[in-house]
PADO-184650 format. One record per atom (N, C-alpha, C, CB): atom name; residue number from 1; x, y, z. Coordinates in Angstrom, 1 decimal. Each point is the difference from the previous one (the first is absolute). Glycine has a CB too. Layout:
<rs>
r site CA; pos NUM; u X; v Y; w Z;
...
</rs>
This chain:
<rs>
r site N; pos 1; u 44.2; v 114.8; w 51.1;
r site CA; pos 1; u 1.3; v -0.6; w -0.2;
r site C; pos 1; u -0.1; v -1.5; w -0.3;
r site CB; pos 1; u 1.0; v 1.7; w 1.6;
r site N; pos 2; u 0.0; v -2.2; w -2.2;
r site CA; pos 2; u 0.0; v -1.4; w -0.4;
r site C; pos 2; u 0.5; v -0.9; w 1.2;
r site CB; pos 2; u 0.4; v 0.6; w -2.4;
r site N; pos 3; u -0.6; v -1.9; w 2.3;
r site CA; pos 3; u 0.5; v -0.9; w 1.0;
r site C; pos 3; u 1.5; v 0.1; w 0.0;
r site CB; pos 3; u -1.9; v -1.5; w -0.2;
r site N; pos 4; u 2.5; v 1.5; w -0.9;
r site CA; pos 4; u 1.5; v 0.1; w -0.1;
r site C; pos 4; u 0.5; v 1.3; w 0.6;
r site CB; pos 4; u 0.0; v -1.3; w -2.1;
r site N; pos 5; u -0.6; v 2.4; w 1.9;
r site CA; pos 5; u 0.4; v 1.3; w 0.6;
r site C; pos 5; u -0.1; v -0.1; w 1.5;
r site CB; pos 5; u -0.7; v 1.3; w -2.1;
r site N; pos 6; u -0.5; v -1.8; w 2.6;
r site CA; pos 6; u -0.2; v -0.1; w 1.4;
r site C; pos 6; u 1.1; v -0.9; w 0.7;
r site CB; pos 6; u -2.5; v 0.3; w -0.4;
r site N; pos 7; u 2.8; v -1.4; w -0.3;
r site CA; pos 7; u 1.0; v -0.9; w 0.6;
r site C; pos 7; u 1.3; v 0.6; w 0.0;
r site CB; pos 7; u -1.3; v -1.9; w -0.8;
r site N; pos 8; u 1.7; v 2.6; w -0.3;
r site CA; pos 8; u 1.3; v 0.7; w 0.0;
r site C; pos 8; u 0.1; v 1.0; w 1.1;
r site CB; pos 8; u 0.1; v -0.4; w -2.5;
r site N; pos 9; u -1.1; v 1.2; w 2.7;
r site CA; pos 9; u 0.0; v 1.0; w 1.0;
r site C; pos 9; u 0.1; v -0.6; w 1.4;
r site CB; pos 9; u -1.3; v 1.5; w -1.5;
r site N; pos 10; u 0.7; v -2.7; w 1.7;
r site CA; pos 10; u 0.0; v -0.6; w 1.3;
r site C; pos 10; u 1.4; v -0.6; w 0.2;
r site CB; pos 10; u -2.4; v -0.6; w -0.1;
r site N; pos 11; u 3.0; v 0.0; w -0.9;
r site CA; pos 11; u 1.3; v -0.6; w 0.1;
r site C; pos 11; u 1.1; v 1.1; w 0.1;
r site CB; pos 11; u -0.8; v -2.0; w -1.3;
r site N; pos 12; u 0.7; v 3.1; w 0.6;
r site CA; pos 12; u 1.0; v 1.0; w 0.0;
r site C; pos 12; u -0.7; v 1.4; w 0.4;
r site CB; pos 12; u 1.3; v -1.3; w -1.8;
r site N; pos 13; u -1.5; v 1.5; w 3.1;
r site CA; pos 13; u -0.8; v 1.2; w 0.4;
r site C; pos 13; u 0.8; v 1.3; w -0.2;
r site CB; pos 13; u -1.1; v -1.4; w 1.7;
r site N; pos 14; u 0.4; v 2.5; w -1.8;
r site CA; pos 14; u 0.6; v 1.3; w -0.2;
r site C; pos 14; u 0.8; v 0.3; w 1.3;
r site CB; pos 14; u -1.8; v 0.7; w -1.6;
r site N; pos 15; u 2.9; v 0.1; w 1.3;
r site CA; pos 15; u 0.8; v 0.5; w 1.1;
r site C; pos 15; u 0.2; v 1.5; w -0.3;
r site CB; pos 15; u 1.2; v -2.2; w 0.5;
r site N; pos 16; u -0.3; v 2.8; w 0.1;
r site CA; pos 16; u 0.3; v 1.4; w -0.3;
r site C; pos 16; u 0.3; v 0.2; w -1.5;
r site CB; pos 16; u 0.8; v 0.4; w 2.4;
r site N; pos 17; u -1.5; v 0.6; w -3.0;
r site CA; pos 17; u 0.3; v 0.3; w -1.4;
r site C; pos 17; u 1.5; v 0.3; w -0.2;
r site CB; pos 17; u -2.3; v 0.9; w -0.3;
r site N; pos 18; u 2.8; v -1.3; w -0.9;
r site CA; pos 18; u 1.4; v 0.2; w -0.4;
r site C; pos 18; u 1.1; v -0.6; w 0.9;
r site CB; pos 18; u -0.9; v 2.1; w -1.0;
r site N; pos 19; u 0.5; v -3.0; w 1.8;
r site CA; pos 19; u 1.0; v -0.7; w 0.8;
r site C; pos 19; u 0.4; v -1.3; w -0.8;
r site CB; pos 19; u -0.9; v 0.9; w 2.2;
r site N; pos 20; u 2.0; v -1.5; w -1.8;
r site CA; pos 20; u 0.4; v -1.2; w -0.8;
r site C; pos 20; u -1.0; v -1.1; w 0.1;
r site CB; pos 20; u 2.4; v 0.6; w 0.5;
r site N; pos 21; u -3.0; v -0.8; w 0.7;
r site CA; pos 21; u -1.1; v -1.0; w 0.1;
r site C; pos 21; u -1.2; v 0.3; w -0.9;
r site CB; pos 21; u 0.8; v -0.4; w 2.4;
r site N; pos 22; u -1.1; v 1.7; w -2.4;
r site CA; pos 22; u -1.2; v 0.4; w -0.9;
r site C; pos 22; u 0.3; v -0.3; w -1.4;
r site CB; pos 22; u -0.5; v 1.8; w 1.6;
r site N; pos 23; u 1.7; v -1.5; w -2.1;
r site CA; pos 23; u 0.4; v -0.2; w -1.4;
r site C; pos 23; u 0.0; v -1.5; w -0.3;
r site CB; pos 23; u 1.3; v 2.1; w 0.0;
r site N; pos 24; u -0.7; v -2.9; w 1.0;
r site CA; pos 24; u 0.1; v -1.4; w -0.2;
r site C; pos 24; u -1.4; v -0.7; w 0.0;
r site CB; pos 24; u 2.2; v 0.0; w 1.1;
r site N; pos 25; u -3.1; v 0.5; w -0.3;
r site CA; pos 25; u -1.3; v -0.5; w 0.0;
r site C; pos 25; u -0.8; v 0.3; w -1.2;
r site CB; pos 25; u 0.0; v 0.2; w 2.5;
r site N; pos 26; u 0.2; v 0.9; w -3.1;
r site CA; pos 26; u -0.6; v 0.4; w -1.3;
r site C; pos 26; u 0.4; v -1.0; w -1.1;
r site CB; pos 26; u -0.1; v 2.4; w 0.7;
r site N; pos 27; u 1.4; v -2.7; w -0.7;
r site CA; pos 27; u 0.6; v -1.0; w -1.0;
r site C; pos 27; u -0.6; v -1.4; w 0.3;
r site CB; pos 27; u 2.1; v 1.4; w -0.2;
r site N; pos 28; u -2.1; v -1.7; w 1.5;
r site CA; pos 28; u -0.5; v -1.3; w 0.3;
r site C; pos 28; u -1.5; v -0.2; w -0.3;
r site CB; pos 28; u 1.7; v -0.1; w 1.8;
r site N; pos 29; u -2.5; v 1.1; w -1.6;
r site CA; pos 29; u -1.4; v 0.0; w -0.3;
r site C; pos 29; u -0.2; v -0.2; w -1.5;
r site CB; pos 29; u -0.5; v 1.5; w 2.0;
r site N; pos 30; u 1.3; v -0.7; w -2.8;
r site CA; pos 30; u -0.1; v -0.1; w -1.4;
r site C; pos 30; u 0.4; v -1.4; w -0.5;
r site CB; pos 30; u 0.5; v 2.5; w -0.2;
r site N; pos 31; u 0.5; v -3.0; w 0.7;
r site CA; pos 31; u 0.4; v -1.4; w -0.4;
r site C; pos 31; u -1.0; v -1.0; w 0.4;
r site CB; pos 31; u 2.4; v 0.7; w 0.2;
r site N; pos 32; u -2.9; v -0.5; w 1.0;
r site CA; pos 32; u -1.0; v -1.0; w 0.5;
r site C; pos 32; u -1.3; v 0.0; w -0.9;
r site CB; pos 32; u 0.9; v 0.3; w 2.4;
r site N; pos 33; u -1.3; v 0.9; w -2.7;
r site CA; pos 33; u -1.2; v 0.1; w -0.8;
r site C; pos 33; u 0.2; v -0.6; w -1.4;
r site CB; pos 33; u -0.7; v 2.1; w 1.3;
r site N; pos 34; u 1.9; v -1.8; w -1.9;
r site CA; pos 34; u 0.3; v -0.5; w -1.3;
r site C; pos 34; u 0.1; v -1.5; w 0.0;
r site CB; pos 34; u 1.3; v 2.0; w -0.5;
r site N; pos 35; u -0.8; v -2.6; w 1.5;
r site CA; pos 35; u 0.1; v -1.5; w 0.1;
r site C; pos 35; u -1.4; v -0.6; w 0.3;
r site CB; pos 35; u 2.4; v 0.2; w 0.8;
r site N; pos 36; u -3.1; v 0.5; w 0.0;
r site CA; pos 36; u -1.3; v -0.6; w 0.4;
r site C; pos 36; u -1.0; v 0.1; w -1.1;
r site CB; pos 36; u 0.4; v 0.7; w 2.3;
r site N; pos 37; u -0.3; v 0.2; w -3.2;
r site CA; pos 37; u -1.0; v 0.2; w -1.1;
r site C; pos 37; u 0.6; v -0.5; w -1.4;
r site CB; pos 37; u -0.9; v 1.9; w 1.3;
r site N; pos 38; u 2.1; v -2.5; w -1.3;
r site CA; pos 38; u 0.5; v -0.5; w -1.2;
r site C; pos 38; u -0.8; v -1.2; w -0.5;
r site CB; pos 38; u 2.3; v 0.8; w 0.7;
r site N; pos 39; u -2.2; v -1.0; w -2.0;
r site CA; pos 39; u -0.7; v -1.1; w -0.6;
r site C; pos 39; u 0.7; v -1.3; w 0.4;
r site CB; pos 39; u -0.6; v 1.4; w -2.0;
r site N; pos 40; u -0.2; v -2.5; w 2.2;
r site CA; pos 40; u 0.7; v -1.2; w 0.4;
r site C; pos 40; u 1.0; v -0.5; w -1.0;
r site CB; pos 40; u -2.1; v -0.6; w 1.2;
r site N; pos 41; u 3.1; v 0.0; w -0.7;
r site CA; pos 41; u 1.1; v -0.6; w -0.8;
r site C; pos 41; u -0.4; v -1.4; w -0.4;
r site CB; pos 41; u 1.7; v 1.4; w 1.2;
r site N; pos 42; u -0.9; v -1.9; w -2.2;
r site CA; pos 42; u -0.3; v -1.4; w -0.5;
r site C; pos 42; u 0.2; v -0.9; w 1.2;
r site CB; pos 42; u 0.8; v 0.6; w -2.3;
r site N; pos 43; u 0.2; v -0.4; w 3.1;
r site CA; pos 43; u 0.2; v -1.0; w 1.1;
r site C; pos 43; u -1.2; v 0.1; w 1.0;
r site CB; pos 43; u 2.5; v 0.3; w -0.2;
r site N; pos 44; u -3.0; v 0.9; w 0.5;
r site CA; pos 44; u -1.1; v 0.1; w 0.9;
r site C; pos 44; u -1.2; v -0.7; w -0.5;
r site CB; pos 44; u 0.9; v 2.2; w 0.8;
r site N; pos 45; u -1.2; v -2.0; w -2.1;
r site CA; pos 45; u -1.1; v -0.7; w -0.7;
r site C; pos 45; u 0.2; v -1.5; w 0.0;
r site CB; pos 45; u -0.3; v 2.0; w -1.5;
r site N; pos 46; u 1.5; v -2.5; w 1.3;
r site CA; pos 46; u 0.3; v -1.4; w -0.1;
r site C; pos 46; u -0.3; v -0.6; w 1.4;
r site CB; pos 46; u 1.7; v 0.3; w -1.8;
r site N; pos 47; u -1.2; v 0.4; w 2.9;
r site CA; pos 47; u -0.2; v -0.6; w 1.3;
r site C; pos 47; u -1.4; v 0.1; w 0.4;
r site CB; pos 47; u 2.3; v 0.8; w 0.6;
r site N; pos 48; u -3.0; v 0.2; w -0.9;
r site CA; pos 48; u -1.5; v 0.1; w 0.3;
r site C; pos 48; u -0.7; v -1.1; w -0.8;
r site CB; pos 48; u 0.2; v 2.5; w 0.4;
r site N; pos 49; u 0.1; v -2.7; w -1.7;
r site CA; pos 49; u -0.6; v -1.1; w -0.7;
r site C; pos 49; u 0.2; v -1.4; w 0.6;
r site CB; pos 49; u 0.3; v 1.4; w -2.1;
r site N; pos 50; u 0.9; v -1.6; w 2.5;
r site CA; pos 50; u 0.4; v -1.3; w 0.7;
r site C; pos 50; u -0.8; v -0.1; w 1.2;
r site CB; pos 50; u 2.3; v 0.1; w -0.9;
r site N; pos 51; u -2.5; v 0.9; w 1.7;
r site CA; pos 51; u -0.7; v -0.1; w 1.3;
r site C; pos 51; u -1.5; v -0.2; w -0.3;
r site CB; pos 51; u 1.6; v 1.6; w 1.0;
r site N; pos 52; u -2.2; v -1.0; w -2.1;
r site CA; pos 52; u -1.4; v -0.3; w -0.3;
r site C; pos 52; u -0.1; v -1.4; w -0.5;
r site CB; pos 52; u -0.3; v 2.4; w -0.7;
r site N; pos 53; u 1.2; v -2.9; w 0.0;
r site CA; pos 53; u -0.1; v -1.4; w -0.5;
r site C; pos 53; u 0.1; v -1.0; w 1.2;
r site CB; pos 53; u 1.1; v 0.7; w -2.2;
r site N; pos 54; u -0.1; v -0.4; w 3.1;
r site CA; pos 54; u 0.1; v -0.8; w 1.2;
r site C; pos 54; u -1.3; v -0.1; w 0.8;
r site CB; pos 54; u 2.5; v 0.5; w 0.1;
r site N; pos 55; u -3.2; v 0.6; w 0.0;
r site CA; pos 55; u -1.3; v 0.1; w 0.7;
r site C; pos 55; u -1.0; v -1.0; w -0.7;
r site CB; pos 55; u 0.5; v 2.4; w 0.7;
r site N; pos 56; u -0.5; v -2.4; w -2.0;
r site CA; pos 56; u -0.9; v -0.9; w -0.7;
r site C; pos 56; u 0.4; v -1.4; w 0.2;
r site CB; pos 56; u -0.3; v 1.7; w -1.8;
r site N; pos 57; u 1.6; v -2.0; w 1.9;
r site CA; pos 57; u 0.4; v -1.4; w 0.2;
r site C; pos 57; u -0.4; v -0.4; w 1.5;
r site CB; pos 57; u 2.0; v 0.3; w -1.6;
r site N; pos 58; u -1.8; v 0.6; w 2.5;
r site CA; pos 58; u -0.4; v -0.3; w 1.4;
r site C; pos 58; u -1.5; v -0.2; w 0.1;
r site CB; pos 58; u 1.9; v 1.3; w 0.8;
r site N; pos 59; u -2.7; v -0.6; w -1.5;
r site CA; pos 59; u -1.5; v -0.1; w 0.0;
r site C; pos 59; u -0.4; v -1.4; w -0.5;
r site CB; pos 59; u -0.2; v 2.5; w -0.3;
r site N; pos 60; u 1.1; v -3.1; w -0.5;
r site CA; pos 60; u -0.3; v -1.3; w -0.5;
r site C; pos 60; u 0.3; v -1.1; w 1.0;
r site CB; pos 60; u 0.5; v 0.8; w -2.3;
r site N; pos 61; u 0.0; v -0.4; w 3.5;
r site CA; pos 61; u 0.3; v -0.9; w 1.0;
r site C; pos 61; u 1.3; v -0.7; w -0.1;
r site CB; pos 61; u -2.4; v -0.4; w 0.2;
r site N; pos 62; u 3.2; v 0.9; w -1.0;
r site CA; pos 62; u 1.4; v -0.6; w -0.2;
r site C; pos 62; u 0.9; v 0.6; w 1.0;
r site CB; pos 62; u -0.4; v -0.5; w -2.4;
r site N; pos 63; u 1.5; v -0.1; w 2.7;
r site CA; pos 63; u 1.0; v 0.5; w 1.0;
r site C; pos 63; u 1.4; v -0.3; w -0.5;
r site CB; pos 63; u -1.7; v -0.3; w 1.9;
r site N; pos 64; u 2.1; v 0.9; w -3.0;
r site CA; pos 64; u 1.3; v -0.3; w -0.6;
r site C; pos 64; u 1.1; v 0.7; w 0.8;
r site CB; pos 64; u -1.0; v -0.3; w -2.2;
r site N; pos 65; u 2.2; v -0.2; w 2.1;
r site CA; pos 65; u 1.2; v 0.7; w 0.6;
r site C; pos 65; u 0.4; v 1.2; w -0.9;
r site CB; pos 65; u 0.8; v -2.2; w 1.0;
r site N; pos 66; u 0.1; v 3.0; w -0.5;
r site CA; pos 66; u 0.4; v 1.2; w -0.7;
r site C; pos 66; u 0.6; v -0.4; w -1.4;
r site CB; pos 66; u 0.4; v 1.2; w 2.2;
r site N; pos 67; u 0.4; v -2.3; w -2.2;
r site CA; pos 67; u 0.7; v -0.4; w -1.2;
r site C; pos 67; u -1.1; v -0.5; w -1.0;
r site CB; pos 67; u 2.1; v -0.7; w 1.3;
r site N; pos 68; u -3.1; v 0.0; w -0.8;
r site CA; pos 68; u -1.1; v -0.5; w -0.9;
r site C; pos 68; u -0.8; v 1.2; w -0.5;
r site CB; pos 68; u -0.1; v -2.1; w 1.3;
r site N; pos 69; u -0.1; v 3.1; w -0.5;
r site CA; pos 69; u -0.7; v 1.2; w -0.5;
r site C; pos 69; u 0.8; v 0.6; w -1.2;
r site CB; pos 69; u -1.0; v 0.5; w 2.3;
r site N; pos 70; u 2.3; v -0.3; w -2.0;
r site CA; pos 70; u 0.8; v 0.6; w -1.1;
r site C; pos 70; u 0.0; v -0.8; w -1.2;
r site CB; pos 70; u 1.5; v 1.0; w 1.8;
r site N; pos 71; u -1.3; v -2.3; w -1.7;
r site CA; pos 71; u 0.0; v -0.9; w -1.2;
r site C; pos 71; u -1.3; v 0.1; w -0.7;
r site CB; pos 71; u 1.7; v -1.5; w 1.1;
r site N; pos 72; u -2.8; v 1.5; w -0.4;
r site CA; pos 72; u -1.3; v 0.0; w -0.6;
r site C; pos 72; u -0.2; v 1.3; w -0.7;
r site CB; pos 72; u -0.9; v -1.6; w 1.7;
r site N; pos 73; u 1.2; v 2.7; w -1.1;
r site CA; pos 73; u -0.1; v 1.4; w -0.6;
r site C; pos 73; u 0.8; v 0.0; w -1.3;
r site CB; pos 73; u -0.3; v 1.1; w 2.3;
r site N; pos 74; u 1.5; v -1.5; w -2.3;
r site CA; pos 74; u 0.9; v 0.0; w -1.1;
r site C; pos 74; u -0.5; v -0.9; w -1.1;
r site CB; pos 74; u 1.9; v 0.6; w 1.4;
r site N; pos 75; u -2.7; v -1.6; w -1.1;
r site CA; pos 75; u -0.5; v -1.0; w -1.0;
r site C; pos 75; u -1.2; v 0.6; w -0.7;
r site CB; pos 75; u 0.9; v -1.9; w 1.4;
r site N; pos 76; u -1.5; v 2.9; w -0.9;
r site CA; pos 76; u -1.2; v 0.6; w -0.7;
r site C; pos 76; u 0.5; v 0.7; w -1.2;
r site CB; pos 76; u -1.2; v 0.4; w 2.2;
r site N; pos 77; u 0.3; v -0.3; w -3.2;
r site CA; pos 77; u 0.4; v 0.7; w -1.2;
r site C; pos 77; u 0.0; v 1.5; w 0.2;
r site CB; pos 77; u -1.0; v -1.9; w -1.4;
r site N; pos 78; u 1.6; v 2.7; w 0.6;
r site CA; pos 78; u -0.1; v 1.4; w 0.1;
r site C; pos 78; u -1.4; v 0.5; w 0.0;
r site CB; pos 78; u 2.3; v 0.2; w -1.1;
r site N; pos 79; u -3.1; v -0.8; w 0.2;
r site CA; pos 79; u -1.4; v 0.4; w -0.1;
r site C; pos 79; u -0.7; v -0.2; w 1.4;
r site CB; pos 79; u 0.0; v -0.6; w -2.5;
r site N; pos 80; u 0.2; v -0.5; w 3.1;
r site CA; pos 80; u -0.6; v -0.3; w 1.3;
r site C; pos 80; u 0.5; v 1.0; w 1.1;
r site CB; pos 80; u -0.2; v -2.4; w -0.6;
r site N; pos 81; u 1.6; v 2.7; w 0.6;
r site CA; pos 81; u 0.5; v 0.9; w 0.9;
r site C; pos 81; u -0.5; v 1.5; w -0.2;
r site CB; pos 81; u 2.0; v -1.5; w 0.2;
r site N; pos 82; u -2.2; v 1.8; w -1.5;
r site CA; pos 82; u -0.5; v 1.3; w -0.4;
r site C; pos 82; u -1.3; v 0.3; w 0.6;
r site CB; pos 82; u 1.3; v -0.1; w -2.1;
r site N; pos 83; u -2.2; v -0.9; w 2.3;
r site CA; pos 83; u -1.3; v 0.2; w 0.6;
r site C; pos 83; u 0.3; v 0.6; w 1.4;
r site CB; pos 83; u -1.1; v -1.9; w -1.3;
r site N; pos 84; u 2.0; v 1.3; w 2.1;
r site CA; pos 84; u 0.3; v 0.5; w 1.3;
r site C; pos 84; u 0.7; v 1.3; w 0.0;
r site CB; pos 84; u 0.1; v -2.3; w 0.8;
r site N; pos 85; u 0.8; v 2.5; w -1.8;
r site CA; pos 85; u 0.7; v 1.3; w -0.1;
r site C; pos 85; u -1.0; v 1.2; w -0.2;
r site CB; pos 85; u 2.0; v -1.2; w -0.9;
r site N; pos 86; u -3.0; v 0.9; w 0.0;
r site CA; pos 86; u -1.1; v 1.0; w -0.3;
r site C; pos 86; u -0.8; v 0.3; w 1.3;
r site CB; pos 86; u -0.1; v -0.7; w -2.4;
r site N; pos 87; u -0.2; v -0.3; w 3.1;
r site CA; pos 87; u -0.8; v 0.2; w 1.3;
r site C; pos 87; u 0.9; v 0.8; w 1.0;
r site CB; pos 87; u -1.3; v -2.1; w -0.4;
r site N; pos 88; u 2.6; v 1.7; w 0.5;
r site CA; pos 88; u 0.9; v 0.7; w 0.9;
r site C; pos 88; u 0.2; v 1.4; w -0.4;
r site CB; pos 88; u 1.1; v -2.1; w 0.4;
r site N; pos 89; u -1.0; v 2.4; w -1.7;
r site CA; pos 89; u 0.2; v 1.4; w -0.4;
r site C; pos 89; u -1.2; v 0.8; w 0.3;
r site CB; pos 89; u 1.4; v -0.8; w -1.8;
r site N; pos 90; u -2.6; v 0.2; w 1.7;
r site CA; pos 90; u -1.3; v 0.8; w 0.3;
r site C; pos 90; u 0.0; v 0.3; w 1.5;
r site CB; pos 90; u -1.2; v -1.2; w -1.9;
r site N; pos 91; u 1.5; v 0.2; w 2.7;
r site CA; pos 91; u 0.0; v 0.3; w 1.5;
r site C; pos 91; u 1.0; v 1.0; w 0.4;
r site CB; pos 91; u -0.8; v -2.4; w 0.3;
r site N; pos 92; u 2.1; v 2.3; w -0.8;
r site CA; pos 92; u 1.0; v 0.9; w 0.3;
r site C; pos 92; u -0.3; v 1.4; w -0.5;
r site CB; pos 92; u 1.7; v -1.8; w 0.0;
r site N; pos 93; u -2.3; v 1.9; w -1.1;
r site CA; pos 93; u -0.4; v 1.3; w -0.6;
r site C; pos 93; u -1.1; v 0.6; w 0.8;
r site CB; pos 93; u 0.7; v -0.7; w -2.3;
r site N; pos 94; u -1.7; v -0.1; w 2.7;
r site CA; pos 94; u -1.1; v 0.6; w 0.8;
r site C; pos 94; u 0.6; v 0.5; w 1.4;
r site CB; pos 94; u -1.6; v -1.6; w -1.1;
r site N; pos 95; u 2.5; v 0.9; w 1.6;
r site CA; pos 95; u 0.6; v 0.4; w 1.3;
r site C; pos 95; u 0.8; v 1.3; w -0.2;
r site CB; pos 95; u 0.1; v -2.4; w 0.8;
r site N; pos 96; u 0.6; v 2.5; w -1.9;
r site CA; pos 96; u 0.8; v 1.2; w -0.3;
r site C; pos 96; u -0.9; v 1.2; w -0.2;
r site CB; pos 96; u 1.8; v -1.4; w -1.0;
r site N; pos 97; u -2.9; v 1.2; w 0.3;
r site CA; pos 97; u -0.9; v 1.1; w -0.3;
r site C; pos 97; u -0.6; v 0.5; w 1.3;
r site CB; pos 97; u -0.6; v -0.9; w -2.2;
r site N; pos 98; u 0.3; v 0.0; w 3.2;
r site CA; pos 98; u -0.6; v 0.4; w 1.3;
r site C; pos 98; u 1.1; v 0.8; w 0.8;
r site CB; pos 98; u -1.5; v -2.0; w 0.0;
r site N; pos 99; u 2.7; v 1.6; w -0.1;
r site CA; pos 99; u 1.1; v 0.7; w 0.7;
r site C; pos 99; u 0.2; v 1.4; w -0.5;
r site CB; pos 99; u 1.1; v -2.2; w 0.4;
r site N; pos 100; u -1.4; v 2.4; w -1.7;
r site CA; pos 100; u 0.2; v 1.3; w -0.7;
r site C; pos 100; u -1.2; v 0.9; w 0.2;
r site CB; pos 100; u 1.5; v -1.0; w -1.6;
r site N; pos 101; u -2.7; v 0.4; w 2.0;
r site CA; pos 101; u -1.2; v 0.8; w 0.1;
r site C; pos 101; u 0.0; v 0.9; w 1.2;
r site CB; pos 101; u -1.2; v -1.9; w -1.1;
</rs>
């Protein structure tokens, strides 16, 4: 079984077959697995890229405010941000593959 399936079964355990709870849990499991194994969205990739970039900034010993982080991120070129987006996509995809395994 996959991690996603195991998690779905733990969150929505089996009950008596053909009861309302049983049917609801089957639907919930299906929805949970679909969401857990879905490809990352642009927003998820963007947030992960931003987090990776902030980690690099912190490693440089800087301590900007949230507004300074945002301004600095937005001042990067798309090419610079794409580097972090590609890294973020790779990390999120590796995690998704593991969940489906």
